[in-house]
MIKE-146329 format. One record per residue (C-alpha): residue number from 1; residue in three letters; chain; x, y, z. Coordinates in nm, 4 decimals, always signed. Example, Ala and Ser with C-alpha at 12.3 -4.5 7.8 and 13.67 -1.06 7.14 Angstrom:
@k=1; r=ALA; c=A; east=+1.2300; north=-0.4500; up=+0.7800
@k=2; r=SER; c=A; east=+1.3670; north=-0.1060; up=+0.7140
//
This chain:
@k=1; r=MET; c=A; east=+0.5857; north=-1.9181; up=+0.8814
@k=2; r=ALA; c=A; east=+0.4882; north=-1.7349; up=+0.5398
@k=3; r=ARG; c=A; east=+0.6928; north=-1.8214; up=+0.2233
@k=4; r=PRO; c=A; east=+0.9524; north=-1.5852; up=+0.0880
@k=5; r=ALA; c=A; east=+0.8600; north=-1.3338; up=-0.1980
@k=6; r=PRO; c=A; east=+0.9225; north=-1.5484; up=-0.5299
@k=7; r=ARG; c=A; east=+1.2726; north=-1.5093; up=-0.6394
@k=8; r=THR; c=A; east=+1.2763; north=-1.7245; up=-0.9761
@k=9; r=PRO; c=A; east=+1.1011; north=-1.4566; up=-1.1840
@k=10; r=VAL; c=A; east=+1.3652; north=-1.1944; up=-1.0812
@k=11; r=LEU; c=A; east=+1.6485; north=-1.4127; up=-1.1350
@k=12; r=LEU; c=A; east=+1.5181; north=-1.5328; up=-1.4654
@k=13; r=PHE; c=A; east=+1.4998; north=-1.1600; up=-1.5439
@k=14; r=GLY; c=A; east=+1.8626; north=-1.1081; up=-1.4640
@k=15; r=PHE; c=A; east=+1.9991; north=-1.3489; up=-1.6747
@k=16; r=LEU; c=A; east=+1.7839; north=-1.2494; up=-2.0001
@k=17; r=VAL; c=A; east=+1.9273; north=-0.9244; up=-1.9406
@k=18; r=LEU; c=A; east=+2.2772; north=-1.0532; up=-1.9154
@k=19; r=TYR; c=A; east=+2.2287; north=-1.2748; up=-2.2206
@k=20; r=ILE; c=A; east=+2.0936; north=-1.0191; up=-2.4443
@k=21; r=LEU; c=A; east=+2.4011; north=-0.7788; up=-2.3280
@k=22; r=LEU; c=A; east=+2.6245; north=-1.0263; up=-2.4245
@k=23; r=GLN; c=A; east=+2.4798; north=-1.1385; up=-2.7277
@k=24; r=SER; c=A; east=+2.4712; north=-0.7534; up=-2.8200
@k=25; r=ALA; c=A; east=+2.8454; north=-0.7352; up=-2.7434
@k=26; r=TRP; c=A; east=+2.9302; north=-1.0718; up=-2.9575
@k=27; r=TRP; c=A; east=+2.7580; north=-0.9420; up=-3.2596
@k=28; r=MET; c=A; east=+2.9010; north=-0.5674; up=-3.2712
@k=29; r=TRP; c=A; east=+3.2812; north=-0.7857; up=-3.2486
@k=30; r=LEU; c=A; east=+3.1691; north=-1.0534; up=-3.5040
@k=31; r=LEU; c=A; east=+3.0419; north=-0.7231; up=-3.7474
@k=32; r=LEU; c=A; east=+3.3901; north=-0.5451; up=-3.6805
@k=33; r=SER; c=A; east=+3.5903; north=-0.8706; up=-3.6997
@k=34; r=LYS; c=A; east=+3.4389; north=-0.9608; up=-4.0463
@k=35; r=ASP; c=A; east=+3.4760; north=-0.6140; up=-4.1766
@k=36; r=ARG; c=A; east=+3.8439; north=-0.6161; up=-4.0874
@k=37; r=ASP; c=A; east=+3.8729; north=-0.9342; up=-4.3061
@k=38; r=ILE; c=A; east=+3.7003; north=-0.8202; up=-4.5676
@k=39; r=PHE; c=A; east=+3.9197; north=-0.4786; up=-4.6020
@k=40; r=ALA; c=A; east=+4.2387; north=-0.7578; up=-4.5300
@k=41; r=LEU; c=A; east=+4.0860; north=-0.9431; up=-4.8493
@k=42; r=GLN; c=A; east=+4.0318; north=-0.6436; up=-5.0666
@k=43; r=GLU; c=A; east=+4.3878; north=-0.5074; up=-5.0152
@k=44; r=GLN; c=A; east=+4.5198; north=-0.8638; up=-5.0970
@k=45; r=LEU; c=A; east=+4.2955; north=-0.8857; up=-5.4437
@k=46; r=ILE; c=A; east=+4.4126; north=-0.5011; up=-5.5277
@k=47; r=THR; c=A; east=+4.8103; north=-0.6092; up=-5.4581
@k=48; r=GLU; c=A; east=+4.8088; north=-0.8881; up=-5.6877
@k=49; r=GLY; c=A; east=+4.6022; north=-0.7145; up=-5.8969
@k=50; r=VAL; c=A; east=+4.2996; north=-0.9009; up=-5.9291
@k=51; r=MET; c=A; east=+4.0700; north=-0.6264; up=-5.8919
@k=52; r=PRO; c=A; east=+4.1221; north=-0.2774; up=-5.9532
@k=53; r=HIS; c=A; east=+4.1758; north=-0.0115; up=-5.6806
@k=54; r=LEU; c=A; east=+3.8459; north=+0.1071; up=-5.5738
@k=55; r=PRO; c=A; east=+3.7043; north=+0.3405; up=-5.2626
@k=56; r=ILE; c=A; east=+3.6349; north=+0.0862; up=-4.9602
@k=57; r=ARG; c=A; east=+3.5128; north=+0.1677; up=-4.6419
@k=58; r=LEU; c=A; east=+3.7754; north=+0.1758; up=-4.3868
@k=59; r=PRO; c=A; east=+3.7544; north=-0.0005; up=-4.0653
@k=60; r=LYS; c=A; east=+3.7309; north=+0.2838; up=-3.8288
@k=61; r=HIS; c=A; east=+3.4244; north=+0.4033; up=-4.0375
@k=62; r=THR; c=A; east=+3.2591; north=+0.0626; up=-3.9677
@k=63; r=LEU; c=A; east=+3.3610; north=+0.1031; up=-3.6047
@k=64; r=MET; c=A; east=+3.2029; north=+0.4411; up=-3.5508
@k=65; r=MET; c=A; east=+2.8820; north=+0.3036; up=-3.7211
@k=66; r=VAL; c=A; east=+2.8483; north=-0.0106; up=-3.5098
@k=67; r=VAL; c=A; east=+2.9442; north=+0.1985; up=-3.1780
@k=68; r=GLY; c=A; east=+2.6894; north=+0.4618; up=-3.2790
@k=69; r=GLU; c=A; east=+2.3840; north=+0.2239; up=-3.3798
@k=70; r=GLY; c=A; east=+2.4781; north=+0.0216; up=-3.0912
@k=71; r=LEU; c=A; east=+2.4843; north=+0.2342; up=-2.7927
@k=72; r=VAL; c=A; east=+2.1460; north=+0.3459; up=-2.9594
@k=73; r=PHE; c=A; east=+2.0391; north=-0.0028; up=-2.9376
@k=74; r=LEU; c=A; east=+2.1718; north=-0.0731; up=-2.5893
@k=75; r=VAL; c=A; east=+2.0072; north=+0.2720; up=-2.4650
@k=76; r=LEU; c=A; east=+1.6727; north=+0.1808; up=-2.6173
@k=77; r=LEU; c=A; east=+1.7255; north=-0.1807; up=-2.4866
@k=78; r=LEU; c=A; east=+1.7949; north=-0.1208; up=-2.1213
@k=79; r=LEU; c=A; east=+1.5186; north=+0.1384; up=-2.1085
@k=80; r=ALA; c=A; east=+1.2959; north=-0.1136; up=-2.2178
@k=81; r=LEU; c=A; east=+1.4484; north=-0.3301; up=-1.9720
@k=82; r=TRP; c=A; east=+1.4552; north=-0.1349; up=-1.6918
@k=83; r=ILE; c=A; east=+1.0589; north=-0.0588; up=-1.7541
@k=84; r=THR; c=A; east=+1.0001; north=-0.4245; up=-1.7650
@k=85; r=PHE; c=A; east=+1.1653; north=-0.4695; up=-1.4491
@k=86; r=ARG; c=A; east=+0.9497; north=-0.2239; up=-1.2682
@k=87; r=THR; c=A; east=+0.6446; north=-0.3327; up=-1.3970
@k=88; r=LEU; c=A; east=+0.7614; north=-0.6981; up=-1.2854
@k=89; r=ARG; c=A; east=+0.8598; north=-0.6228; up=-0.9289
@k=90; r=HIS; c=A; east=+0.5459; north=-0.3922; up=-0.8797
@k=91; r=GLU; c=A; east=+0.3501; north=-0.7087; up=-0.9611
@k=92; r=LEU; c=A; east=+0.5272; north=-0.9332; up=-0.7495
@k=93; r=SER; c=A; east=+0.4965; north=-0.6659; up=-0.4833
@k=94; r=LEU; c=A; east=+0.1040; north=-0.6553; up=-0.5733
@k=95; r=ALA; c=A; east=+0.0874; north=-1.0340; up=-0.5662
@k=96; r=ARG; c=A; east=+0.2544; north=-1.0251; up=-0.2030
@k=97; r=GLN; c=A; east=+0.0406; north=-0.7633; up=-0.0850
@k=98; r=GLN; c=A; east=-0.2822; north=-0.9460; up=-0.2063
@k=99; r=ARG; c=A; east=-0.1649; north=-1.2883; up=-0.0418
@k=100; r=ASP; c=A; east=-0.1093; north=-1.1217; up=+0.2908
@k=101; r=PHE; c=A; east=-0.4624; north=-0.9443; up=+0.2532
@k=102; r=LEU; c=A; east=-0.6079; north=-1.2842; up=+0.1747
@k=103; r=MET; c=A; east=-0.4406; north=-1.4305; up=+0.4820
@k=104; r=ALA; c=A; east=-0.5302; north=-1.1242; up=+0.7002
@k=105; r=THR; c=A; east=-0.8967; north=-1.1518; up=+0.5837
@k=106; r=SER; c=A; east=-0.8867; north=-1.5411; up=+0.6548
@k=107; r=HIS; c=A; east=-0.7638; north=-1.4523; up=+1.0316
@k=108; r=GLU; c=A; east=-1.0433; north=-1.1936; up=+1.0418
@k=109; r=LEU; c=A; east=-1.3186; north=-1.3775; up=+0.9263
@k=110; r=ARG; c=A; east=-1.1975; north=-1.6770; up=+1.1207
@k=111; r=THR; c=A; east=-1.2575; north=-1.5673; up=+1.4873
@k=112; r=PRO; c=A; east=-1.5952; north=-1.4091; up=+1.4678
@k=113; r=ILE; c=A; east=-1.7283; north=-1.6823; up=+1.2641
@k=114; r=ALA; c=A; east=-1.6172; north=-1.9308; up=+1.4965
@k=115; r=ALA; c=A; east=-1.7230; north=-1.7242; up=+1.8222
@k=116; r=LEU; c=A; east=-2.0699; north=-1.6676; up=+1.6463
@k=117; r=LYS; c=A; east=-2.1124; north=-2.0329; up=+1.5602
@k=118; r=LEU; c=A; east=-2.0123; north=-2.1486; up=+1.9427
@k=119; r=HIS; c=A; east=-2.2542; north=-1.8631; up=+2.0804
@k=120; r=LEU; c=A; east=-2.5467; north=-1.9719; up=+1.8497
@k=121; r=GLN; c=A; east=-2.4768; north=-2.3848; up=+1.9549
@k=122; r=THR; c=A; east=-2.4989; north=-2.2377; up=+2.3074
@k=123; r=LEU; c=A; east=-2.7967; north=-2.0514; up=+2.2695
@k=124; r=GLN; c=A; east=-2.9732; north=-2.3649; up=+2.1707
@k=125; r=ARG; c=A; east=-2.9411; north=-2.5119; up=+2.5262
@k=126; r=PRO; c=A; east=-3.2773; north=-2.5551; up=+2.7111
@k=127; r=ASN; c=A; east=-3.1602; north=-2.5066; up=+3.0381
@k=128; r=LEU; c=A; east=-2.9351; north=-2.1726; up=+2.9971
@k=129; r=ASP; c=A; east=-3.0158; north=-1.8954; up=+3.2366
@k=130; r=PRO; c=A; east=-3.1572; north=-1.5883; up=+3.1210
@k=131; r=GLU; c=A; east=-2.8518; north=-1.3655; up=+3.2153
@k=132; r=HIS; c=A; east=-2.6207; north=-1.5875; up=+3.0460
@k=133; r=ARG; c=A; east=-2.8471; north=-1.6007; up=+2.7414
@k=134; r=GLU; c=A; east=-2.8398; north=-1.2211; up=+2.7123
@k=135; r=LEU; c=A; east=-2.4587; north=-1.2301; up=+2.7319
@k=136; r=LEU; c=A; east=-2.4346; north=-1.4907; up=+2.4677
@k=137; r=ALA; c=A; east=-2.6565; north=-1.2801; up=+2.2412
@k=138; r=ARG; c=A; east=-2.4758; north=-0.9533; up=+2.2991
@k=139; r=ASN; c=A; east=-2.1551; north=-1.1265; up=+2.2055
@k=140; r=ALA; c=A; east=-2.3118; north=-1.2565; up=+1.8621
@k=141; r=ARG; c=A; east=-2.4420; north=-0.9074; up=+1.7976
@k=142; r=SER; c=A; east=-2.1164; north=-0.7888; up=+1.8560
@k=143; r=ASP; c=A; east=-1.9310; north=-1.0677; up=+1.6140
@k=144; r=VAL; c=A; east=-2.2043; north=-0.9887; up=+1.3616
@k=145; r=GLU; c=A; east=-2.1426; north=-0.6328; up=+1.3723
@k=146; r=ARG; c=A; east=-1.7493; north=-0.7115; up=+1.3431
@k=147; r=LEU; c=A; east=-1.8238; north=-0.9211; up=+1.0117
@k=148; r=HIS; c=A; east=-2.0193; north=-0.6559; up=+0.8798
@k=149; r=GLY; c=A; east=-1.7534; north=-0.3606; up=+0.9489
@k=150; r=LEU; c=A; east=-1.5068; north=-0.6026; up=+0.7833
@k=151; r=ALA; c=A; east=-1.7190; north=-0.6408; up=+0.4274
@k=152; r=GLU; c=A; east=-1.7910; north=-0.2705; up=+0.4491
@k=153; r=GLN; c=A; east=-1.4319; north=-0.1795; up=+0.4669
@k=154; r=ILE; c=A; east=-1.3643; north=-0.4367; up=+0.1707
@k=155; r=LEU; c=A; east=-1.6576; north=-0.2710; up=-0.0263
@k=156; r=LEU; c=A; east=-1.5510; north=+0.0682; up=+0.0629
@k=157; r=ALA; c=A; east=-1.2205; north=+0.0289; up=-0.0592
@k=158; r=SER; c=A; east=-1.2962; north=-0.1369; up=-0.3956
@k=159; r=ARG; c=A; east=-1.5068; north=+0.1728; up=-0.4589
@k=160; r=LEU; c=A; east=-1.2539; north=+0.3859; up=-0.3269
@k=161; r=GLU; c=A; east=-0.9892; north=+0.2743; up=-0.5657
@k=162; r=GLU; c=A; east=-1.1986; north=+0.3723; up=-0.8800
@k=163; r=HIS; c=A; east=-1.3066; north=+0.6933; up=-0.7084
@k=164; r=ALA; c=A; east=-1.6851; north=+0.5448; up=-0.7536
@k=165; r=VAL; c=A; east=-1.7708; north=+0.7159; up=-0.4073
@k=166; r=PRO; c=A; east=-1.8099; north=+1.1145; up=-0.4952
@k=167; r=PRO; c=A; east=-1.8476; north=+1.2856; up=-0.1357
@k=168; r=THR; c=A; east=-2.1911; north=+1.4457; up=-0.0307
@k=169; r=LEU; c=A; east=-2.1053; north=+1.7605; up=+0.1210
@k=170; r=VAL; c=A; east=-2.3448; north=+1.8952; up=+0.4003
@k=171; r=PRO; c=A; east=-2.3006; north=+2.0988; up=+0.7507
@k=172; r=VAL; c=A; east=-2.1798; north=+1.8416; up=+0.9934
@k=173; r=ASP; c=A; east=-2.1084; north=+1.8758; up=+1.3461
@k=174; r=LEU; c=A; east=-1.7479; north=+1.7431; up=+1.3926
@k=175; r=VAL; c=A; east=-1.7407; north=+1.7780; up=+1.7805
@k=176; r=LYS; c=A; east=-2.0907; north=+1.5933; up=+1.7915
@k=177; r=GLU; c=A; east=-1.9608; north=+1.2938; up=+1.5246
@k=178; r=THR; c=A; east=-1.6372; north=+1.2646; up=+1.7261
@k=179; r=ARG; c=A; east=-1.8001; north=+1.2212; up=+2.0749
@k=180; r=GLU; c=A; east=-2.0258; north=+0.9516; up=+1.9477
@k=181; r=LEU; c=A; east=-1.7557; north=+0.7807; up=+1.7540
@k=182; r=LEU; c=A; east=-1.5584; north=+0.8045; up=+2.0786
@k=183; r=ASP; c=A; east=-1.8072; north=+0.6807; up=+2.3151
@k=184; r=GLU; c=A; east=-1.8574; north=+0.3255; up=+2.0676
@k=185; r=ALA; c=A; east=-1.4671; north=+0.2893; up=+2.0666
@k=186; r=ARG; c=A; east=-1.4560; north=+0.3437; up=+2.4582
@k=187; r=SER; c=A; east=-1.7007; north=+0.0301; up=+2.4752
@k=188; r=SER; c=A; east=-1.5365; north=-0.1832; up=+2.2104
@k=189; r=TYR; c=A; east=-1.1679; north=-0.1726; up=+2.0731
@k=190; r=GLY; c=A; east=-1.0818; north=+0.1281; up=+2.2563
@k=191; r=ARG; c=A; east=-1.1672; north=-0.0235; up=+2.6148
@k=192; r=ASP; c=A; east=-0.8029; north=-0.1066; up=+2.6983
@k=193; r=HIS; c=A; east=-0.7127; north=+0.2388; up=+2.6554
@k=194; r=ARG; c=A; east=-0.7479; north=+0.5909; up=+2.7883
@k=195; r=ILE; c=A; east=-0.8943; north=+0.8142; up=+2.5229
@k=196; r=GLU; c=A; east=-0.8173; north=+1.1682; up=+2.5791
@k=197; r=VAL; c=A; east=-1.0076; north=+1.4206; up=+2.3617
@k=198; r=LEU; c=A; east=-0.9355; north=+1.7939; up=+2.3015
@k=199; r=LEU; c=A; east=-1.2385; north=+1.9477; up=+2.1095
@k=200; r=PRO; c=A; east=-1.3621; north=+2.2830; up=+2.0735
@k=201; r=PRO; c=A; east=-1.7023; north=+2.3762; up=+2.1850
@k=202; r=GLU; c=A; east=-1.8604; north=+2.3568; up=+1.8276
@k=203; r=LEU; c=A; east=-1.7147; north=+2.3162; up=+1.4730
@k=204; r=ILE; c=A; east=-1.9706; north=+2.2956; up=+1.1728
@k=205; r=LEU; c=A; east=-1.7839; north=+2.1902; up=+0.8546
@k=206; r=MET; c=A; east=-1.9443; north=+2.1169; up=+0.4949
@k=207; r=THR; c=A; east=-1.8110; north=+1.7774; up=+0.4516
@k=208; r=ASP; c=A; east=-1.9206; north=+1.4357; up=+0.3911
@k=209; r=ALA; c=A; east=-2.0613; north=+1.2915; up=+0.7820
@k=210; r=LEU; c=A; east=-1.9871; north=+0.9047; up=+0.6642
@k=211; r=ALA; c=A; east=-1.6425; north=+1.0212; up=+0.5262
@k=212; r=PHE; c=A; east=-1.5183; north=+1.1893; up=+0.8424
@k=213; r=ARG; c=A; east=-1.6501; north=+0.8960; up=+1.0929
@k=214; r=SER; c=A; east=-1.4467; north=+0.6715; up=+0.8535
@k=215; r=ILE; c=A; east=-1.1428; north=+0.8607; up=+0.8841
@k=216; r=LEU; c=A; east=-1.1545; north=+0.8870; up=+1.2754
@k=217; r=GLY; c=A; east=-1.2553; north=+0.5196; up=+1.3481
@k=218; r=ASN; c=A; east=-0.9871; north=+0.4222; up=+1.1010
@k=219; r=LEU; c=A; east=-0.7016; north=+0.6249; up=+1.2653
@k=220; r=LEU; c=A; east=-0.8690; north=+0.5683; up=+1.6094
@k=221; r=GLY; c=A; east=-0.8719; north=+0.2159; up=+1.5386
@k=222; r=ASN; c=A; east=-0.5223; north=+0.1748; up=+1.4034
@k=223; r=ALA; c=A; east=-0.3838; north=+0.3484; up=+1.7185
@k=224; r=CYS; c=A; east=-0.5894; north=+0.1747; up=+1.9541
@k=225; r=LYS; c=A; east=-0.4435; north=-0.1441; up=+1.7677
@k=226; r=TYR; c=A; east=-0.1005; north=-0.0829; up=+1.8208
@k=227; r=ALA; c=A; east=-0.0575; north=+0.0931; up=+2.1153
@k=228; r=PRO; c=A; east=+0.0079; north=-0.0630; up=+2.4210
@k=229; r=LYS; c=A; east=-0.2800; north=-0.1657; up=+2.6445
@k=230; r=GLY; c=A; east=-0.3303; north=+0.0947; up=+2.9162
@k=231; r=SER; c=A; east=-0.1502; north=+0.3768; up=+2.7050
@k=232; r=THR; c=A; east=-0.3246; north=+0.7044; up=+2.6198
@k=233; r=VAL; c=A; east=-0.4319; north=+0.7966; up=+2.2379
@k=234; r=GLU; c=A; east=-0.5241; north=+1.1327; up=+2.1965
@k=235; r=VAL; c=A; east=-0.7812; north=+1.2455; up=+1.9550
@k=236; r=ARG; c=A; east=-0.7903; north=+1.6431; up=+1.8927
@k=237; r=LEU; c=A; east=-0.9787; north=+1.8887; up=+1.6388
@k=238; r=VAL; c=A; east=-0.8977; north=+2.2075; up=+1.5654
@k=239; r=ALA; c=A; east=-0.9816; north=+2.4886; up=+1.3016
@k=240; r=LYS; c=A; east=-0.6520; north=+2.6254; up=+1.1416
@k=241; r=ASP; c=A; east=-0.6538; north=+2.8728; up=+0.8773
@k=242; r=ARG; c=A; east=-0.8817; north=+2.7392; up=+0.6160
@k=243; r=THR; c=A; east=-0.8625; north=+2.3628; up=+0.7098
@k=244; r=VAL; c=A; east=-0.9938; north=+2.1857; up=+1.0010
@k=245; r=GLN; c=A; east=-0.7040; north=+1.9399; up=+1.1367
@k=246; r=LEU; c=A; east=-0.8037; north=+1.6180; up=+1.3079
@k=247; r=GLY; c=A; east=-0.5031; north=+1.4346; up=+1.4815
@k=248; r=VAL; c=A; east=-0.4718; north=+1.1109; up=+1.6435
@k=249; r=THR; c=A; east=-0.1788; north=+1.0107; up=+1.8572
@k=250; r=ASP; c=A; east=-0.0435; north=+0.7245; up=+2.0038
@k=251; r=ASN; c=A; east=+0.2353; north=+0.5787; up=+2.2316
@k=252; r=GLY; c=A; east=+0.2826; north=+0.2718; up=+1.9755
@k=253; r=PRO; c=A; east=+0.6052; north=+0.1590; up=+1.8081
@k=254; r=GLY; c=A; east=+0.5498; north=+0.3832; up=+1.5080
@k=255; r=ILE; c=A; east=+0.6192; north=+0.3114; up=+1.1445
@k=256; r=PRO; c=A; east=+0.9808; north=+0.2563; up=+1.0386
@k=257; r=GLU; c=A; east=+1.1217; north=+0.4663; up=+0.7857
@k=258; r=GLU; c=A; east=+1.1124; north=+0.1957; up=+0.5180
@k=259; r=ASP; c=A; east=+0.7458; north=+0.1706; up=+0.5420
@k=260; r=ARG; c=A; east=+0.6337; north=+0.5396; up=+0.5531
@k=261; r=GLN; c=A; east=+0.6141; north=+0.5880; up=+0.1549
@k=262; r=ARG; c=A; east=+0.4082; north=+0.2525; up=+0.0956
@k=263; r=MET; c=A; east=+0.1945; north=+0.3077; up=+0.4225
@k=264; r=PHE; c=A; east=-0.1254; north=+0.4306; up=+0.2547
@k=265; r=GLY; c=A; east=-0.1225; north=+0.1578; up=-0.0182
@k=266; r=LYS; c=A; east=-0.4075; north=-0.0960; up=-0.0889
@k=267; r=PHE; c=A; east=-0.3124; north=-0.4167; up=+0.1562
@k=268; r=TYR; c=A; east=+0.0201; north=-0.2742; up=+0.2711
@k=269; r=ARG; c=A; east=+0.0772; north=-0.3934; up=+0.6000
@k=270; r=GLY; c=A; east=+0.4518; north=-0.3963; up=+0.7482
@k=271; r=GLY; c=A; east=+0.6004; north=-0.6867; up=+0.8725
@k=272; r=ASN; c=A; east=+0.5186; north=-1.0757; up=+0.8372
@k=273; r=GLU; c=A; east=+0.1604; north=-1.1688; up=+0.8070
@k=274; r=ALA; c=A; east=+0.2030; north=-1.5090; up=+0.9254
@k=275; r=THR; c=A; east=+0.3475; north=-1.3797; up=+1.2600
@k=276; r=ARG; c=A; east=+0.1838; north=-1.1087; up=+1.3028
@k=277; r=ASN; c=A; east=-0.0101; north=-1.0805; up=+1.6318
@k=278; r=GLU; c=A; east=-0.2321; north=-0.7336; up=+1.5091
@k=279; r=LYS; c=A; east=-0.5384; north=-0.7649; up=+1.3254
@k=280; r=GLY; c=A; east=-0.6371; north=-0.5898; up=+1.0026
@k=281; r=THR; c=A; east=-0.6606; north=-0.6139; up=+0.6690
@k=282; r=GLY; c=A; east=-0.4427; north=-0.3315; up=+0.5488
@k=283; r=LEU; c=A; east=-0.7242; north=-0.1194; up=+0.4436
@k=284; r=GLY; c=A; east=-0.7231; north=+0.1278; up=+0.6893
@k=285; r=LEU; c=A; east=-0.4703; north=+0.4179; up=+0.5863
@k=286; r=PHE; c=A; east=-0.5627; north=+0.3608; up=+0.1895
@k=287; r=ILE; c=A; east=-0.9285; north=+0.4191; up=+0.2718
@k=288; r=VAL; c=A; east=-0.8365; north=+0.7156; up=+0.4992
@k=289; r=SER; c=A; east=-0.6328; north=+0.8676; up=+0.2403
@k=290; r=ARG; c=A; east=-0.8575; north=+0.8092; up=-0.0598
@k=291; r=LEU; c=A; east=-1.1397; north=+0.9766; up=+0.1357
@k=292; r=LEU; c=A; east=-0.9295; north=+1.3217; up=+0.2222
@k=293; r=GLU; c=A; east=-0.8189; north=+1.2810; up=-0.1365
@k=294; r=ASP; c=A; east=-1.2002; north=+1.2953; up=-0.2526
@k=295; r=LEU; c=A; east=-1.2782; north=+1.5689; up=-0.0314
@k=296; r=GLY; c=A; east=-1.0037; north=+1.7665; up=-0.1310
@k=297; r=GLY; c=A; east=-0.7988; north=+1.7014; up=+0.1760
@k=298; r=ARG; c=A; east=-0.4792; north=+1.5018; up=+0.2538
@k=299; r=VAL; c=A; east=-0.3360; north=+1.2975; up=+0.5527
@k=300; r=GLU; c=A; east=+0.0113; north=+1.3399; up=+0.7139
@k=301; r=TYR; c=A; east=+0.2055; north=+1.1249; up=+0.9555
@k=302; r=ARG; c=A; east=+0.4587; north=+1.2499; up=+1.2086
@k=303; r=SER; c=A; east=+0.6652; north=+1.0323; up=+1.4368
@k=304; r=VAL; c=A; east=+0.6766; north=+1.0933; up=+1.8268
@k=305; r=LEU; c=A; east=+0.9910; north=+1.0612; up=+2.0062
@k=306; r=PRO; c=A; east=+1.0790; north=+0.8523; up=+2.1934
@k=307; r=HIS; c=A; east=+0.8000; north=+0.6554; up=+2.0135
@k=308; r=GLY; c=A; east=+0.4611; north=+0.6655; up=+1.8754
@k=309; r=SER; c=A; east=+0.2884; north=+0.8188; up=+1.6219
@k=310; r=THR; c=A; east=+0.0904; north=+1.1153; up=+1.4987
@k=311; r=PHE; c=A; east=-0.1818; north=+1.1176; up=+1.1823
@k=312; r=THR; c=A; east=-0.3432; north=+1.4295; up=+1.1039
@k=313; r=ALA; c=A; east=-0.6316; north=+1.4049; up=+0.8596
@k=314; r=ILE; c=A; east=-0.6672; north=+1.7667; up=+0.6729
@k=315; r=PHE; c=A; east=-1.0185; north=+1.8757; up=+0.5618
@k=316; r=PRO; c=A; east=-1.0439; north=+2.1630; up=+0.3394
@k=317; r=ARG; c=A; east=-1.3033; north=+2.4447; up=+0.4587
@k=318; r=HIS; c=A; east=-1.5122; north=+2.4991; up=+0.1546
@k=319; r=SER; c=A; east=-1.6657; north=+2.8433; up=+0.1457
//
């Protein structure tokens, strides 16, 4: 079971805020109290003729000064504390996401590495029949491709975070690219789903071919990952106004309302990483969002009733 997010820094921060506010109130009270004592002593000395009658500052003037300056101080203090709190909360959230990413990546690496080791050990047997040997070799290649894909995802996400991958705009046959990628999906991660497509006869767009394949691959991979086995995943490609829209719809559980503001963040995955059954690193939607941002487009999410999700990647049509 995963450990909950650390609460000690937040509690210490709360105690510090409370201490500062109480100390501020205490010092304001002390200033007013001392000023009243001095005023009373001056009145007594004047009454006894020890000192001449001189203009003195009345306590109410001190009260106005202390309250005014105190309010300015408190406003600035609260503003600084709020900024500090938001920074602390962001850092704690980032630390949790990075921890989840490491856990997810460890799981993602462990499975193909263990399988690859087993395949290679079995291939060393001298009495292995050719058909079995070919099956093991094919499975080993599949595991190597999976490891390669994971490494590519991590490297691409790192480059996209710094916008260090400028897109290369060339004429791309989106229908051809889509059909090729769907054929690959049907023989691998999409083999347990019915993948339906709605494509025009031809659609040429000035865009980055690798970026388009990565966007479609991540959206389709997510749909097949979370949708029940045997369900339908729909892929459609349409030209609309000055854009080309690539939509992927599934019949999965959908995305909760509280996760929708953060689902395109790096490493973000809803739920508990230790008890989650679905594979992944939390980079797919981040990569989709950043690639479309670099292309001048965007990605939109819409829930499907009674359950399911539709992600729409919107590509600009460059003149």
